[in-house]
All heavy atoms as an XYZ file, in Angstrom:
906
protein
N       0.850     -1.173      0.019
C       0.010      0.009     -0.009
C       0.902      1.250     -0.024
O       1.845      1.306      0.724
C      -0.903     -0.028      1.195
C      -1.666      1.286      1.448
S      -2.784      1.349      2.810
C      -1.840      0.620      4.137
N       0.546      2.183     -0.862
C       1.270      3.423     -0.903
C       0.287      4.579     -0.503
O      -0.876      4.462     -0.719
C       1.697      3.712     -2.368
C       2.794      2.833     -2.871
C       3.171      3.223     -4.270
O       3.755      4.298     -4.410
O       2.903      2.440     -5.181
N       0.877      5.574      0.099
C       0.124      6.828      0.353
C       0.619      7.888     -0.644
O       1.799      8.175     -0.672
C       0.277      7.310      1.807
C      -0.418      8.654      2.043
C      -0.268      6.254      2.797
N      -0.318      8.365     -1.448
C       0.015      9.331     -2.500
C      -0.585     10.686     -2.195
O      -1.682     10.734     -1.631
C      -0.447      8.825     -3.829
C       0.003      7.441     -4.303
C      -0.752      7.005     -5.530
C       1.492      7.406     -4.529
N       0.099     11.742     -2.610
C      -0.462     13.098     -2.496
C      -0.474     13.658     -3.894
O       0.521     13.632     -4.601
C       0.395     13.990     -1.550
O       0.397     13.403     -0.260
C      -0.229     15.370     -1.452
N      -1.644     14.200     -4.244
C      -1.837     14.808     -5.595
C      -2.281     16.247     -5.414
O      -3.253     16.496     -4.701
C      -2.903     14.004     -6.413
C      -3.110     14.665     -7.784
C      -2.552     12.553     -6.529
N      -1.604     17.117     -6.016
C      -1.966     18.551     -5.991
C      -2.278     18.965     -7.461
O      -1.518     18.710     -8.319
C      -0.868     19.455     -5.483
C      -1.299     20.867     -5.419
C      -0.274     21.801     -4.757
N      -0.749     23.151     -4.804
C      -0.022     24.189     -5.220
N       1.236     24.009     -5.554
N      -0.536     25.395     -5.202
N      -3.404     19.622     -7.564
C      -3.797     20.115     -8.905
C      -4.112     21.590     -8.797
O      -4.886     21.990     -7.963
C      -5.070     19.354     -9.382
C      -5.542     19.876    -10.695
N      -5.210     19.205    -11.874
C      -6.372     20.901    -11.033
C      -5.754     19.897    -12.897
N      -6.469     20.840    -12.387
N      -3.470     22.415     -9.621
C      -3.637     23.824     -9.643
C      -4.072     24.284    -11.017
O      -3.413     23.990    -12.010
C      -2.330     24.558     -9.232
C      -2.398     26.053     -9.259
C      -3.343     26.602     -8.228
C      -0.998     26.621     -9.078
N      -5.238     24.976    -11.076
C      -5.697     25.580    -12.301
C      -5.900     27.052    -12.042
O      -6.535     27.405    -11.079
C      -7.008     24.924    -12.736
O      -6.830     23.541    -12.985
C      -7.544     25.604    -14.037
N      -5.357     27.890    -12.929
C      -5.460     29.343    -12.733
C      -5.869     29.955    -14.115
O      -5.256     29.686    -15.132
C      -4.107     29.918    -12.284
C      -4.160     31.436    -12.072
C      -2.910     31.960    -11.468
N      -2.913     31.547    -10.054
C      -1.838     31.020     -9.423
N      -0.731     30.780    -10.122
N      -1.913     30.655     -8.209
N      -6.929     30.736    -14.054
C      -7.378     31.522    -15.217
C      -7.089     33.003    -14.918
O      -7.426     33.539    -13.869
C      -8.855     31.342    -15.453
C      -9.287     29.935    -15.646
C      -9.797     29.190    -14.574
C      -9.208     29.320    -16.913
C     -10.193     27.824    -14.784
C      -9.586     28.032    -17.111
C     -10.094     27.265    -16.050
N      -6.443     33.704    -15.876
C      -6.181     35.154    -15.717
C      -6.810     35.898    -16.888
O      -6.756     35.478    -18.047
C      -4.689     35.403    -15.742
C      -4.036     34.790    -14.499
C      -2.556     35.165    -14.438
N      -1.961     34.679    -13.191
C      -0.834     34.041    -13.113
N      -0.121     33.833    -14.161
N      -0.391     33.699    -11.905
N      -7.370     37.083    -16.554
C      -8.038     37.884    -17.542
C      -7.489     39.293    -17.517
O      -7.030     39.776    -16.482
C      -9.523     37.896    -17.254
C     -10.099     36.522    -17.209
C     -10.216     35.846    -15.985
C     -10.517     35.857    -18.413
C     -10.734     34.535    -15.988
C     -11.022     34.551    -18.360
C     -11.135     33.911    -17.120
O     -11.641     32.651    -17.075
N      -7.584     40.026    -18.602
C      -7.070     41.355    -18.712
C      -7.870     42.385    -17.890
O      -7.287     43.391    -17.417
C      -7.074     41.827    -20.164
N      -9.171     42.097    -17.682
C      -9.988     42.954    -16.884
C     -10.935     42.096    -16.134
O     -11.128     40.911    -16.414
C     -10.728     43.980    -17.732
C     -11.648     43.345    -18.776
C     -12.313     44.447    -19.635
C     -13.236     43.818    -20.629
N     -13.961     44.741    -21.427
N     -11.544     42.577    -15.032
C     -12.488     41.805    -14.227
C     -13.637     41.221    -15.077
O     -14.185     41.909    -15.900
C     -13.015     42.769    -13.190
C     -11.916     43.784    -13.046
C     -11.368     43.918    -14.441
N     -13.945     39.938    -14.861
C     -15.038     39.231    -15.576
C     -15.947     38.597    -14.620
O     -15.616     38.281    -13.474
C     -14.435     38.212    -16.566
C     -13.590     38.852    -17.619
C     -13.675     37.144    -15.818
N     -17.215     38.287    -15.029
C     -18.176     37.498    -14.278
C     -17.881     36.016    -14.609
O     -17.509     35.722    -15.757
C     -19.592     37.830    -14.696
C     -20.067     39.115    -14.205
N     -20.451     39.346    -12.931
C     -20.301     40.315    -14.843
C     -20.834     40.611    -12.767
N     -20.775     41.245    -13.977
N     -17.999     35.182    -13.647
C     -17.792     33.715    -13.829
C     -19.141     32.993    -13.940
O     -20.008     33.304    -13.131
C     -16.944     33.184    -12.668
C     -15.647     33.813    -12.514
C     -15.329     34.546    -11.351
C     -14.633     33.799    -13.533
C     -14.110     35.218    -11.213
C     -13.420     34.435    -13.384
C     -13.187     35.149    -12.234
N     -19.176     32.025    -14.769
C     -20.369     31.169    -14.853
C     -20.190     30.027    -13.824
O     -19.178     29.976    -13.050
N     -21.080     29.078    -13.817
C     -20.981     27.963    -12.936
C     -19.818     27.083    -13.412
O     -19.604     26.863    -14.597
C     -22.333     27.185    -13.069
C     -22.323     25.906    -12.228
C     -23.648     25.186    -12.345
O     -24.627     25.605    -11.665
O     -23.751     24.235    -13.127
N     -19.042     26.627    -12.448
C     -17.898     25.730    -12.672
C     -18.229     24.381    -12.068
O     -18.588     24.278    -10.921
C     -16.655     26.329    -12.135
C     -16.000     27.373    -12.984
N     -16.601     28.586    -13.213
C     -14.870     27.352    -13.734
C     -15.836     29.246    -14.030
N     -14.795     28.537    -14.362
N     -17.944     23.322    -12.800
C     -18.087     21.927    -12.329
C     -16.630     21.356    -12.230
O     -15.919     21.399    -13.176
C     -18.973     21.085    -13.255
C     -20.390     21.530    -13.123
C     -21.276     20.749    -14.098
N     -22.652     21.159    -13.814
C     -23.571     20.383    -13.304
N     -23.311     19.179    -12.948
N     -24.781     20.898    -13.119
N     -16.350     20.790    -11.070
C     -15.009     20.283    -10.830
C     -15.045     18.783    -10.458
O     -15.910     18.384     -9.698
C     -14.388     21.068     -9.648
C     -14.400     22.571     -9.896
S     -14.281     23.441     -8.307
C     -15.888     23.219     -7.695
N     -14.083     18.081    -10.968
C     -13.946     16.651    -10.604
C     -12.497     16.404    -10.170
O     -11.733     15.790    -10.895
C     -14.371     15.734    -11.787
C     -15.877     15.900    -12.020
S     -16.585     14.956    -13.377
C     -15.491     13.666    -13.807
N     -12.120     16.937     -9.042
C     -10.798     16.739     -8.497
C     -10.656     15.532     -7.588
O      -9.547     14.990     -7.433
C     -10.379     18.012     -7.722
C     -10.232     19.221     -8.553
C     -10.970     20.366     -8.279
C      -9.379     19.263     -9.603
C     -10.865     21.510     -8.998
C      -9.262     20.376    -10.413
C      -9.969     21.522    -10.097
N     -11.730     15.114     -6.951
C     -11.691     14.010     -5.986
C     -11.782     12.662     -6.695
O     -12.795     12.413     -7.375
C     -12.812     14.141     -4.952
C     -12.763     13.109     -3.901
C     -14.016     13.185     -3.028
N     -14.059     12.018     -2.105
C     -13.705     12.078     -0.820
N     -13.332     13.204     -0.316
N     -13.807     11.006     -0.089
N     -10.827     11.761     -6.516
C     -10.933     10.429     -7.189
C     -11.987      9.576     -6.506
O     -12.364      9.802     -5.322
C      -9.517      9.827     -7.012
C      -8.939     10.585     -5.908
C      -9.579     11.947     -5.790
N     -12.526      8.616     -7.265
C     -13.514      7.684     -6.679
C     -12.830      6.740     -5.728
O     -11.737      6.303     -5.897
C     -14.096      6.826     -7.796
C     -15.302      7.448     -8.417
C     -15.953      6.487     -9.360
N     -15.236      6.448    -10.606
C     -15.559      5.739    -11.637
N     -16.522      4.961    -11.604
N     -14.872      5.780    -12.742
N     -13.586      6.383     -4.689
C     -13.161      5.301     -3.718
C     -13.367      3.976     -4.482
O     -14.284      3.872     -5.252
C     -14.076      5.371     -2.509
C     -13.983      6.630     -1.659
C     -12.892      6.599     -0.598
O     -12.407      5.520     -0.321
O     -12.548      7.700     -0.182
N     -12.490      3.051     -4.196
C     -12.631      1.734     -4.799
C     -11.970      0.730     -3.862
O     -11.469      1.074     -2.822
C     -12.007      1.685     -6.198
O     -10.632      1.880     -6.127
N     -12.002     -0.495     -4.307
C     -11.459     -1.576     -3.500
C      -9.940     -1.405     -3.279
O      -9.392     -1.858     -2.266
C     -11.741     -2.952     -4.116
C     -11.652     -4.041     -3.112
C     -10.895     -3.220     -5.348
C     -12.314     -5.371     -3.486
N      -9.288     -0.757     -4.184
C      -7.814     -0.593     -4.087
C      -7.419      0.883     -3.838
O      -6.202      1.239     -3.896
C      -7.094     -1.085     -5.314
C      -7.438     -0.295     -6.605
O      -8.447      0.425     -6.612
O      -6.706     -0.476     -7.644
N      -8.399      1.738     -3.578
C      -8.036      3.207     -3.399
C      -8.996      3.779     -2.341
O     -10.208      3.667     -2.434
C      -8.262      3.875     -4.722
C      -7.832      5.335     -4.767
C      -7.744      5.837     -6.138
O      -6.748      5.672     -6.768
N      -8.785      6.467     -6.645
N      -8.398      4.469     -1.351
C      -9.158      5.077     -0.293
C      -8.695      6.561     -0.091
O      -7.495      6.744      0.119
C      -9.026      4.327      1.014
C      -9.710      4.940      2.138
N     -11.075      5.072      2.272
C      -9.193      5.476      3.274
C     -11.382      5.690      3.413
N     -10.245      5.957      4.031
N      -9.560      7.522     -0.191
C      -9.217      8.920      0.018
C      -9.072      9.198      1.471
O     -10.015      8.992      2.229
C     -10.285      9.848     -0.676
C      -9.910     11.301     -0.364
C     -10.396      9.560     -2.123
N      -7.856      9.739      1.903
C      -7.628     10.022      3.314
C      -7.990     11.501      3.583
O      -8.531     11.776      4.618
C      -6.124      9.806      3.593
C      -5.661      8.376      3.444
C      -4.140      8.328      3.612
C      -6.358      7.439      4.423
N      -7.585     12.392      2.682
C      -7.890     13.829      2.853
C      -8.154     14.413      1.514
O      -7.604     13.979      0.495
C      -6.652     14.515      3.468
C      -6.298     14.173      4.849
C      -5.006     14.861      5.273
O      -4.888     16.058      4.972
O      -4.179     14.237      5.952
N      -9.025     15.429      1.514
C      -9.310     16.118      0.290
C      -9.647     17.570      0.642
O     -10.489     17.843      1.515
C     -10.531     15.481     -0.389
S     -11.034     16.137     -1.931
N      -8.957     18.539      0.030
C      -9.285     19.941      0.268
C      -9.134     20.742     -1.044
O      -8.453     20.298     -1.965
C      -8.306     20.492      1.309
O      -7.023     20.575      0.812
N      -9.871     21.779     -1.100
C      -9.785     22.635     -2.258
C      -9.892     24.135     -1.813
O     -10.718     24.399     -0.904
C     -10.888     22.385     -3.339
C     -10.631     23.221     -4.565
C     -12.294     22.520     -2.749
C     -11.449     22.715     -5.774
N      -9.102     24.978     -2.367
C      -9.116     26.405     -2.131
C      -9.518     27.080     -3.426
O      -8.784     26.824     -4.481
C      -7.778     26.924     -1.629
O      -7.433     26.208     -0.399
C      -7.827     28.422     -1.336
N     -10.531     27.836     -3.436
C     -10.961     28.564     -4.650
C     -10.908     30.073     -4.407
O     -11.383     30.541     -3.390
C     -12.423     28.149     -4.984
C     -12.544     26.647     -5.153
C     -12.882     28.852     -6.281
C     -14.009     26.155     -5.321
N     -10.247     30.792     -5.296
C     -10.109     32.174     -5.223
C     -10.579     32.813     -6.562
O     -10.055     32.440     -7.593
C      -8.634     32.587     -4.945
O      -8.149     31.845     -3.809
C      -8.469     34.032     -4.684
N     -11.502     33.755     -6.450
C     -12.217     34.286     -5.291
C     -13.127     33.232     -4.729
O     -13.529     32.269     -5.455
C     -13.020     35.518     -5.893
C     -13.240     35.129     -7.277
C     -12.036     34.345     -7.716
N     -13.487     33.443     -3.478
C     -14.369     32.508     -2.789
C     -15.745     32.430     -3.494
O     -16.322     33.475     -3.758
C     -14.535     32.890     -1.359
C     -15.278     31.891     -0.504
C     -15.272     32.294      0.923
C     -16.077     31.231      1.695
N     -15.960     31.399      3.120
N     -16.175     31.240     -3.819
C     -17.527     31.193     -4.432
C     -18.660     31.542     -3.510
O     -18.582     31.397     -2.310
C     -17.611     29.695     -4.886
C     -16.635     28.944     -4.038
C     -15.586     29.932     -3.608
N     -19.741     32.079     -4.097
C     -20.927     32.384     -3.287
C     -21.645     31.097     -2.905
O     -22.396     31.078     -1.929
C     -21.837     33.350     -4.073
O     -22.217     32.752     -5.295
N     -21.480     30.075     -3.722
C     -22.121     28.755     -3.395
C     -21.152     27.662     -3.833
O     -20.576     27.705     -4.899
C     -23.473     28.620     -4.114
C     -24.167     27.312     -3.863
C     -25.411     27.196     -4.688
O     -25.960     28.213     -5.185
O     -25.926     26.062     -4.785
N     -21.019     26.647     -2.989
C     -20.211     25.460     -3.331
C     -20.905     24.253     -2.834
O     -21.219     24.130     -1.635
C     -18.791     25.505     -2.737
C     -17.877     24.335     -2.983
C     -17.623     24.144     -4.463
C     -16.580     24.553     -2.197
N     -21.237     23.302     -3.736
C     -21.956     22.096     -3.310
C     -21.390     20.918     -4.074
O     -20.694     21.112     -5.086
C     -23.441     22.204     -3.487
C     -23.900     22.338     -4.902
C     -25.413     22.624     -4.993
N     -25.849     22.730     -6.333
C     -26.474     21.829     -7.057
N     -26.796     20.690     -6.404
N     -26.829     22.002     -8.292
N     -21.670     19.727     -3.592
C     -21.174     18.481     -4.215
C     -22.322     17.532     -4.529
O     -23.269     17.487     -3.762
C     -20.163     17.819     -3.276
C     -18.901     18.605     -3.066
C     -18.831     19.556     -2.020
C     -17.831     18.486     -3.938
C     -17.667     20.320     -1.865
C     -16.703     19.212     -3.768
C     -16.599     20.132     -2.733
O     -15.455     20.884     -2.603
N     -22.172     16.851     -5.650
C     -23.150     15.842     -6.049
C     -22.343     14.629     -6.561
O     -21.168     14.729     -6.775
C     -24.124     16.353     -7.150
C     -23.353     16.718     -8.403
C     -24.948     17.526     -6.711
C     -24.231     17.018     -9.651
N     -23.047     13.485     -6.644
C     -22.417     12.355     -7.263
C     -22.993     12.201     -8.668
O     -24.253     12.182     -8.804
C     -22.731     11.091     -6.442
C     -21.769     10.961     -5.269
N     -22.116     11.427     -4.004
C     -20.505     10.525     -5.172
C     -21.103     11.207     -3.194
N     -20.096     10.695     -3.858
N     -22.143     12.019     -9.658
C     -22.577     11.772    -11.049
C     -23.048     10.356    -11.238
O     -22.990      9.509    -10.364
N     -23.588     10.109    -12.368
C     -24.173      8.786    -12.692
C     -23.098      7.687    -12.669
O     -23.457      6.486    -12.481
C     -24.915      8.743    -14.063
C     -26.082      9.681    -14.033
C     -23.948      9.173    -15.220
N     -21.863      8.016    -12.843
C     -20.801      6.981    -12.740
C     -20.090      6.936    -11.415
O     -19.041      6.369    -11.235
C     -19.792      7.256    -13.862
C     -20.348      7.106    -15.249
C     -20.547      8.241    -16.005
C     -20.788      5.909    -15.731
C     -21.057      8.174    -17.299
C     -21.336      5.789    -16.990
C     -21.460      6.928    -17.750
N     -20.645      7.619    -10.397
C     -20.154      7.573     -9.032
C     -19.067      8.611     -8.775
O     -18.427      8.571     -7.727
N     -18.813      9.511     -9.721
C     -17.796     10.565     -9.472
C     -18.378     11.660     -8.599
O     -19.527     12.004     -8.674
C     -17.327     11.165    -10.839
C     -16.637     10.138    -11.692
O     -15.695      9.540    -11.256
N     -17.113      9.984    -12.911
N     -17.497     12.194     -7.721
C     -17.861     13.380     -6.893
C     -17.633     14.613     -7.768
O     -16.537     14.850     -8.253
C     -16.961     13.371     -5.681
S     -17.302     14.735     -4.589
N     -18.706     15.402     -7.912
C     -18.640     16.588     -8.754
C     -18.901     17.815     -7.865
O     -19.973     17.910     -7.238
C     -19.691     16.542     -9.888
C     -19.431     15.317    -10.724
C     -19.638     17.794    -10.765
C     -20.594     15.030    -11.726
N     -17.972     18.729     -7.863
C     -18.133     20.009     -7.122
C     -18.687     21.043     -8.071
O     -18.276     21.122     -9.220
N     -19.681     21.803     -7.572
C     -20.340     22.859     -8.337
C     -20.135     24.183     -7.651
O     -20.578     24.320     -6.500
C     -21.810     22.550     -8.618
C     -21.961     21.201     -9.280
C     -22.414     23.680     -9.392
C     -23.412     20.735     -9.397
N     -19.410     25.096     -8.300
C     -19.148     26.386     -7.717
C     -19.867     27.497     -8.520
O     -19.824     27.467     -9.714
C     -17.607     26.653     -7.688
N     -20.486     28.415     -7.763
C     -21.101     29.584     -8.405
C     -20.453     30.802     -7.729
O     -20.144     30.833     -6.580
C     -22.585     29.515     -8.173
C     -23.243     28.423     -8.928
C     -24.745     28.525     -8.901
N     -25.300     27.519     -9.756
C     -26.396     26.858     -9.453
N     -27.069     27.147     -8.384
N     -26.812     25.892    -10.305
N     -20.375     31.894     -8.554
C     -19.720     33.107     -8.079
C     -20.636     34.277     -8.234
O     -21.451     34.357     -9.126
C     -18.443     33.322     -8.916
C     -17.511     32.202     -8.835
C     -17.580     31.064     -9.696
C     -16.484     32.214     -7.847
C     -16.708     30.069     -9.600
C     -15.596     31.127     -7.752
C     -15.737     30.049     -8.636
N     -20.493     35.268     -7.296
C     -21.330     36.422     -7.314
C     -20.554     37.705     -7.477
O     -21.089     38.818     -7.281
N     -19.264     37.573     -7.857
C     -18.411     38.742     -7.982
C     -17.574     38.665     -9.236
O     -17.350     37.610     -9.765
C     -17.481     38.885     -6.725
O     -16.768     40.070     -6.826
C     -16.531     37.721     -6.631
N     -17.104     39.838     -9.703
C     -16.177     39.836    -10.799
C     -14.718     39.799    -10.284
O     -14.451     40.194     -9.132
C     -16.338     41.184    -11.607
C     -17.627     41.273    -12.356
C     -17.869     42.735    -12.764
C     -17.413     42.943    -14.195
N     -17.751     44.306    -14.676
N     -13.829     39.233    -11.122
C     -12.418     39.199    -10.736
C     -11.536     39.075    -11.969
O     -12.041     38.663    -13.042
C     -12.141     38.071     -9.797
N     -10.288     39.375    -11.842
C      -9.308     39.236    -12.942
C      -8.661     37.890    -12.967
O      -7.928     37.522    -13.900
C      -8.240     40.308    -12.834
C      -8.798     41.709    -13.101
C      -7.680     42.751    -13.142
N      -6.742     42.345    -14.189
C      -5.593     42.981    -14.362
N      -5.267     43.947    -13.551
N      -4.781     42.607    -15.317
N      -8.869     37.119    -11.867
C      -8.243     35.806    -11.797
C      -9.165     34.821    -11.073
O      -9.902     35.191    -10.146
C      -6.918     35.938    -10.984
C      -6.103     34.669    -10.892
C      -4.722     34.900    -10.313
O      -3.893     35.470    -11.015
O      -4.539     34.518     -9.116
N      -9.131     33.584    -11.499
C      -9.881     32.480    -10.891
C      -8.907     31.321    -10.683
O      -8.274     30.823    -11.616
C     -11.058     32.060    -11.739
C     -11.923     30.897    -11.291
C     -12.519     31.195     -9.896
C     -13.000     30.536    -12.305
N      -8.786     30.859     -9.417
C      -7.851     29.765     -9.086
C      -8.553     28.623     -8.341
O      -9.333     28.876     -7.429
C      -6.700     30.323     -8.217
O      -6.073     31.436     -8.855
C      -5.666     29.268     -7.896
N      -8.201     27.417     -8.754
C      -8.672     26.179     -8.077
C      -7.364     25.495     -7.700
O      -6.548     25.105     -8.504
C      -9.450     25.295     -9.028
C     -10.709     25.926     -9.554
C     -10.700     26.598    -10.742
C     -11.873     25.813     -8.869
C     -11.858     27.204    -11.270
C     -13.036     26.403     -9.316
C     -13.027     27.084    -10.541
N      -7.192     25.292     -6.358
C      -6.025     24.640     -5.786
C      -6.494     23.466     -4.993
O      -7.007     23.617     -3.884
C      -5.254     25.606     -4.936
C      -3.880     25.024     -4.545
O      -3.583     23.868     -4.820
O      -3.089     25.853     -3.968
N      -6.387     22.236     -5.577
C      -6.874     21.015     -4.892
C      -5.723     20.156     -4.380
O      -4.694     20.022     -5.065
C      -7.690     20.218     -5.992
O      -7.957     18.925     -5.531
N      -5.899     19.586     -3.233
C      -4.925     18.678     -2.648
C      -5.628     17.409     -2.182
O      -6.587     17.538     -1.452
C      -4.160     19.337     -1.542
O      -3.209     18.458     -0.995
N      -5.088     16.226     -2.515
C      -5.705     14.998     -2.167
C      -4.628     14.047     -1.658
O      -3.504     13.971     -2.246
C      -6.427     14.376     -3.384
C      -7.527     15.263     -3.793
C      -6.885     12.988     -3.053
C      -8.318     14.987     -4.929
N      -4.882     13.346     -0.570
C      -4.051     12.330     -0.052
C      -4.822     11.022     -0.070
O      -5.966     10.966      0.384
C      -3.597     12.640      1.382
C      -2.109     12.690      1.568
C      -1.670     13.156      2.916
N      -2.443     12.628      4.010
C      -2.073     11.535      4.717
N      -0.938     10.902      4.467
N      -2.781     11.101      5.751
N      -4.256      9.964     -0.642
C      -4.979      8.702     -0.696
C      -4.069      7.518     -0.548
O      -2.899      7.592     -0.737
C      -5.737      8.601     -2.084
C      -4.945      8.739     -3.330
C      -4.491      7.421     -3.885
C      -5.785      9.416     -4.386
N      -4.675      6.412     -0.099
C      -4.034      5.125      0.012
C      -4.286      4.375     -1.274
O      -5.446      4.270     -1.684
C      -4.567      4.312      1.194
C      -4.186      4.773      2.509
C      -4.831      3.952      3.621
O      -5.817      3.224      3.342
O      -4.267      3.984      4.747
N      -3.296      3.821     -1.852
C      -3.459      3.072     -3.107
C      -2.790      1.700     -2.983
O      -1.609      1.622     -2.656
C      -2.896      3.805     -4.288
C      -3.128      3.128     -5.569
N      -2.114      2.614     -6.333
C      -4.283      2.849     -6.262
C      -2.596      2.059     -7.434
N      -3.915      2.232     -7.353
N      -3.562      0.617     -3.149
C      -3.085     -0.698     -3.146
C      -3.267     -1.250     -4.544
O      -4.432     -1.594     -4.881
C      -3.829     -1.612     -2.148
O      -3.793     -1.033     -0.882
N      -2.251     -1.270     -5.387
C      -2.402     -1.648     -6.763
C      -3.000     -3.061     -6.939
O      -2.669     -3.981     -6.135
C      -1.007     -1.596     -7.326
C      -0.218     -0.790     -6.341
C      -0.891     -0.988     -5.053
N      -3.834     -3.187     -7.936
C      -4.409     -4.503     -8.291
C      -3.433     -5.198     -9.210
O      -2.965     -4.595    -10.147
C      -5.749     -4.257     -9.058
C      -6.365     -5.467     -9.639
C      -6.733     -6.526     -8.587
O      -7.413     -6.228     -7.646
O      -6.308     -7.699     -8.831
N      -3.144     -6.447     -8.888
C      -2.199     -7.206     -9.704
C      -2.870     -8.232    -10.602
O      -2.187     -9.114    -11.106
C      -1.178     -7.913     -8.780
C      -0.360     -6.956     -7.943
N       0.548     -6.064     -8.499
C      -0.408     -6.609     -6.664
C       1.110     -5.363     -7.571
N       0.506     -5.706     -6.406
N      -4.181     -8.117    -10.800
C      -4.872     -9.139    -11.629
C      -4.427     -9.147    -13.062
O      -4.512    -10.175    -13.702
C      -6.384     -8.815    -11.546
N      -3.864     -8.003    -13.591
C      -3.484     -8.015    -14.975
C      -1.997     -8.376    -15.186
O      -1.483     -8.395    -16.304
C      -3.758     -6.633    -15.549
C      -5.205     -6.290    -15.584
C      -5.423     -4.858    -16.137
C      -6.060     -7.263    -16.377
N      -1.260     -8.656    -14.077
C       0.077     -9.094    -14.192
C       0.080    -10.481    -14.856
O      -0.867    -11.259    -14.694
C       0.778     -9.146    -12.835
C       1.049     -7.769    -12.246
O       0.835     -6.830    -12.961
O       1.384     -7.700    -11.074
N       1.198    -10.796    -15.498
C       1.289    -12.144    -16.067
C       1.257    -13.180    -14.911
O       2.007    -13.121    -13.964
C       2.577    -12.305    -16.848
C       2.634    -11.490    -18.138
C       3.987    -11.654    -18.831
C       1.553    -11.902    -19.091
N       0.443    -14.224    -15.081
C       0.305    -15.274    -14.044
C       1.672    -16.051    -13.989
O       2.316    -16.246    -14.975
C      -0.838    -16.190    -14.504
C      -1.564    -15.399    -15.492
C      -0.565    -14.430    -16.130
N       2.017    -16.553    -12.832
C       3.234    -17.284    -12.593
C       2.913    -18.706    -12.072
O       3.636    -19.205    -11.231
C       4.207    -16.576    -11.661
O       3.474    -16.280    -10.410
C       4.624    -15.204    -12.253
N       1.841    -19.237    -12.516
C       1.465    -20.560    -12.087
C       2.492    -21.641    -12.459
O       2.924    -21.728    -13.634
C       0.086    -20.976    -12.717
O      -0.209    -22.278    -12.442
N       2.953    -22.450    -11.512
C       3.977    -23.437    -11.790
C       3.460    -24.537    -12.708
O       4.255    -25.218    -13.373
C       4.378    -23.952    -10.413
C       3.244    -23.631     -9.538
C       2.580    -22.420    -10.066
N       2.137    -24.758    -12.738
C       1.626    -25.829    -13.565
C       1.615    -25.475    -15.062
O       1.416    -26.347    -15.912
C       0.202    -26.238    -13.113
C      -0.830    -25.170    -13.308
O      -0.513    -24.096    -13.825
O      -2.028    -25.403    -12.987
N       1.813    -24.203    -15.360
C       1.778    -23.830    -16.760
C       0.453    -24.061    -17.491
O       0.385    -24.095    -18.712
N      -0.557    -24.222    -16.750
C      -1.881    -24.544    -17.307
C      -2.680    -23.292    -17.648
O      -2.051    -22.345    -18.256
N      -3.919    -23.254    -17.297
C      -4.765    -22.120    -17.702
C      -4.418    -20.824    -16.968
O      -4.950    -19.811    -17.249
C      -6.258    -22.474    -17.421
O      -6.409    -22.797    -15.999
C      -6.732    -23.574    -18.301
N      -3.503    -20.967    -16.010
C      -3.063    -19.739    -15.273
C      -1.795    -19.141    -15.929
O      -1.152    -18.333    -15.353
C      -2.796    -20.034    -13.796
C      -4.079    -20.285    -13.029
O      -5.094    -19.687    -13.338
N      -4.030    -21.207    -12.119
N      -1.457    -19.600    -17.124
C      -0.293    -19.059    -17.739
C      -0.698    -18.309    -18.998
O      -1.766    -18.501    -19.476
C       0.722    -20.148    -18.057
O       0.162    -21.039    -19.027
N       0.207    -17.503    -19.516
C      -0.057    -16.773    -20.734
C       1.076    -16.979    -21.673
O       2.239    -16.883    -21.229
C      -0.270    -15.296    -20.393
C      -0.598    -14.473    -21.644
C      -1.882    -14.445    -22.097
C       0.391    -13.773    -22.284
C      -2.202    -13.713    -23.236
C       0.057    -13.046    -23.430
C      -1.255    -13.037    -23.922
O      -1.544    -12.362    -25.084
N       0.954    -17.242    -22.943
C      -0.334    -17.362    -23.616
C      -1.061    -18.620    -23.082
O      -0.440    -19.568    -22.656
C      -0.001    -17.443    -25.071
C       1.414    -17.862    -25.106
C       2.056    -17.404    -23.863
N      -2.410    -18.590    -23.140
C      -3.210    -19.680    -22.607
C      -2.976    -20.980    -23.405
O      -2.727    -20.933    -24.606
C      -4.707    -19.317    -22.711
C      -5.003    -18.050    -21.958
C      -5.404    -16.902    -22.637
C      -4.818    -17.961    -20.585
C      -5.691    -15.753    -21.968
C      -5.124    -16.784    -19.878
C      -5.566    -15.686    -20.592
N      -2.949    -22.071    -22.720
C      -2.796    -23.341    -23.365
C      -3.977    -24.223    -22.976
O      -4.354    -24.263    -21.764
C      -1.486    -23.963    -23.110
O      -1.567    -24.863    -22.005
N      -4.560    -24.915    -23.897
C      -5.723    -25.770    -23.648
C      -5.386    -27.180    -24.032
O      -4.715    -27.416    -25.042
C      -7.006    -25.276    -24.450
C      -7.376    -23.863    -24.073
C      -6.915    -22.781    -24.843
C      -8.171    -23.615    -22.987
C      -7.302    -21.477    -24.539
C      -8.549    -22.325    -22.702
C      -8.122    -21.255    -23.391
O      -8.479    -19.954    -23.108
N      -5.866    -28.152    -23.290
C      -5.708    -29.536    -23.630
C      -6.762    -29.891    -24.673
O      -7.830    -29.377    -24.661
C      -5.814    -30.433    -22.374
O      -7.098    -30.224    -21.805
C      -4.764    -30.107    -21.338
N      -6.355    -30.895    -25.455
C      -7.310    -31.412    -26.461
C      -8.412    -32.237    -25.753
O      -8.139    -33.008    -24.856
C      -6.636    -32.292    -27.491
O      -5.623    -31.562    -28.135
N      -9.637    -32.037    -26.188
C     -10.703    -32.823    -25.638
C     -11.498    -33.445    -26.779
O     -11.744    -32.787    -27.825
C     -11.638    -31.913    -24.812
N     -11.805    -34.730    -26.679
C     -12.578    -35.349    -27.782
C     -13.963    -34.703    -27.937
O     -14.554    -34.355    -26.924
C     -12.618    -36.767    -27.423
C     -12.405    -36.835    -25.941
C     -11.565    -35.629    -25.592
N     -14.415    -34.563    -29.130
C     -15.763    -34.021    -29.446
C     -16.774    -35.173    -29.225
O     -16.541    -36.268    -29.692
C     -15.882    -33.431    -30.837
C     -14.984    -32.242    -31.089
C     -15.117    -31.909    -32.581
C     -15.407    -31.089    -30.264
N     -17.792    -34.929    -28.539
C     -18.793    -35.981    -28.333
C     -20.088    -35.640    -29.001
O     -20.373    -34.565    -29.369
C     -19.071    -36.233    -26.888
O     -19.434    -34.999    -26.279
C     -17.874    -36.769    -26.178
């Protein structure tokens, strides 16, 4: 098991202050059998007037930010710490019998009945 830290920074800069539309963010990875989120934080500048989270149809966590002010810059700074235990199912099998657990697969002949 490994503990990983992922930081994602997105920054938009404009020549003059602009209004921002709704932003949808998918910074948080999905929990799974081999991955567990330990910490998740996001800093948004300017601070949104509303920030909420929903789950999409595929189980992704989607953040929705709305803004009520103009600004010359918009920044999303996300930090995630997670435990990851890699799945080894796709590694080449090392079965000593060299049978169906080996690759390339080998099949025994069977009489047709």
